[in-house]
C-alpha positions, 0 to 999 in steps of 0.5 A: 381871019388867020389867028396870030400867036401873041404869046409862047403859050398861044403859039404852042396851042396853035402848033398842037391844034393846027386843024382847028384853023381850017376844019369846020367845027362839027368835023373838027370836034368829032375828030378830036373826040375820036383821038381822045377816045382812041388814046384812052383805049390805047392806055387801057389796053396797055394796062390790061396787057401789063396785068395779063403778062404779069400774071399769065406769062411772067410766073412761068418765066420765073419758075423756069430754071436759070440764074437771076440775070437770065430770069430778069432778061427773059422777063424784060424781053417779054415786057419789051415786046409788049412795049413795042406793040403798044408803040406800034399801035400808037404810031399806026393810029398816028397818035405818038411815035418815038425814034432815035438817031442812035442805034444804041444808048451811047453817043456816036463813037462810044462803044457799049462795053460797060453797063451805064446809068442812063439819065434823061429829062422826062417830058411825057407819060411814056418815056420809059416804054419808049426807051425800053422798047427801042433799046435792049438791056435797059431796066428802069426805076419804078415808083412804089405805087406801081411796084407794090400794086397787087395788079402790076407788081409781077410785071414790074419786078420780074422784068428787072425794074427796081422799086424806089425805096431803102434798098434801091441803090443796092438793087440798082448796083446789082442790075449793073453788075448783071450787065443791065443799063439802069434808067433813072429820071433825076427829076423824079417826075415828069417835067411840067408842060412848058417847063422848067425842069424840076430840081434833080435828085441825087440818086442816079449820081450816087449810084454812078459814084458807088458803082463806078459806072458811066452816066449816059446823058439822054435828051428827050424832046416831044413835038408837039407836046403831049402827055406832059405833067399838067397837060390832060390826056384829052388834049392830045395834039391834032397831028402825031407827036414825035418823041426824039431820044438822043444820047448826047454825052457820057460822063465818068463820075470819077472821084466827084461827090454825087451832089456836085455831079448832080448840080453840074449835070442839071445845069447842063440839061438846063442849058441844052433844053433852053431853060435857065436858073441855078441848079438845086439838088435834093439832099437825100440820095434815095428818092429818085425818079421812076416810072410816072 
């Protein structure tokens, strides 16, 4: 008998596990085990690659003569190619694919003539690598646990990423002056599986106001849902998940207060993504979202 989805959660489960409906149980669970093991191996390879790049390649790039901007650009180029290989392997094994209808991180018709603060919702564990691997010249804000980790700090810091902390806004302004786009997730962490959005922090908007930089609004949608907060890695979907990266608007901060700007844009995201509820904005402009 065909299963009938009685609740949204049940419908989502059926969408993520369609093969269960027609594959014999032994074959299906062997297939699930294969997908789980290879997903774990992909991430183990990713972190090992970050360590190797950080300690074997990036020190030479830093020692090579050049301006700080040139050194960051070289380091970012190396990390970006590593991210591209990571996503190529996930697509090859049909676990996860990222794509965008845009050729650059600006909505159609907007020329990329100014460095911008890029903001987005945060549905998956690999949103940073997806965006940086597709679009050049993008650095991200990184959580302290990653930026200060002895194994990964070279890989994070020498490619221009900015750790969360008391100097974060100043360092982000510096990256914008160098010509890099700065990617920040205003939620501060991944969106919970099934939503809703976390309240937006003010950091990204404070940065845009101080630097007089445009804010590029990007929506991320992963179908079916995988690698979300509250969704364990072993619950990877039966079919390949597709992350769509879509620049939807560009906002000039003007003379607006960062708190009001954060509230306004959070409400727009709530509406665009089909969530409801009043926007609540964090009071401190420093603790903004970074790499999960």
